[in-house]
N, C-alpha and C positions, 0 to 999 in steps of 0.2 A: 616890548618883550625883552626878557633878560636872557643873555647867553651864559649858560653855566658850563664850566669846564669839568666834566667828569674825570676823575683821576684814572679811570680805566678806558673810557671810550673817546675822550676828547671833548671839544666844545659841542654842545647841543642846545636847542631851544628849551626854554623853561617848561614848555608843555609836556616834555618827556619826564619830568621830575615830580616828586611829591615832597612837601615840607614835613619835617619830622620833629620840629620843636627845638628847644634850647639844647645845645651840645654840652657835653661834659657833666651831665647830671647823673650822679652815681646811684645805682639801684640799691636800696637798703639791704644790708647783709642779713638781718634777721627780721623779716617782715612780720612774723608772728608776734614779736614783742612790741610792735608799734601800737600806739593808741590810735583811735579813729582820727583824732586831730593831727597826729604826726603823719599818718598815712595820707590824709587829705592834703596836708602841706606838700608832701612828696608829689602827689598826683597833679595838683592844680596850681601851686604857687611857683611862678617862674618870673625871671627878670623881663622887663619890657623897656629896654633902654632906647634913648634917642641917640643914634650914632652906631658905632661898630658893635656887632653882636655875633657870637659864634652860634651857628645853627647846624642841625642835622638835615640832610637831604638824602633821598633814595632815587636812583635812576630807574624808575619803574618801567619805562618803555625801552630800556637798553639792557645793561648788564645786571640790573636789579640789586646792585650793591649800595650800601650806605656809605656816606662820607660826610665830612664837615666843611662848612663854608663860613668865612668871616665876611659879613655883609653889612653895609651901612643902611640902617633902617630908614634914614631920611632920603637918601639919593638912590637906594637900591643897588649901588655900585658894589661889586664883589671884589674884595681886596686879597683874599687867599682861599685856596681850596686844599684840603689835606685829608688823608685817610684816617679812618677810625683807629684809635690807639696811638696816633702820632700827637705830640704836644701841639698846642695852638701856636702858630707862628706869630712873631712880632710883625706888626704892620707898620710900615714907615709913616711917621707923623702921628702915631697913636700915643696917647698919654696913658701911663699905667694906672 
């Protein structure tokens, strides 16, 4: 099990959360002007890196608020937790 630190409630078991996909994906400003291909790219094309990755999570069994997590997709280790709207923190040892 992963222990995730909610910015509002503190550390809780991963079963209290739901994964929300890649963090920092901007919603298109003018959705009506997008082609089907552009809309499909926004909806379905995401990074899938091996290593550190910024993700969105929601504390569905707690405060029900969304936040971001920097997690290593290989080891599942969580290196940073931060609120929506905050910039992604630099993680020690991370290569830009």
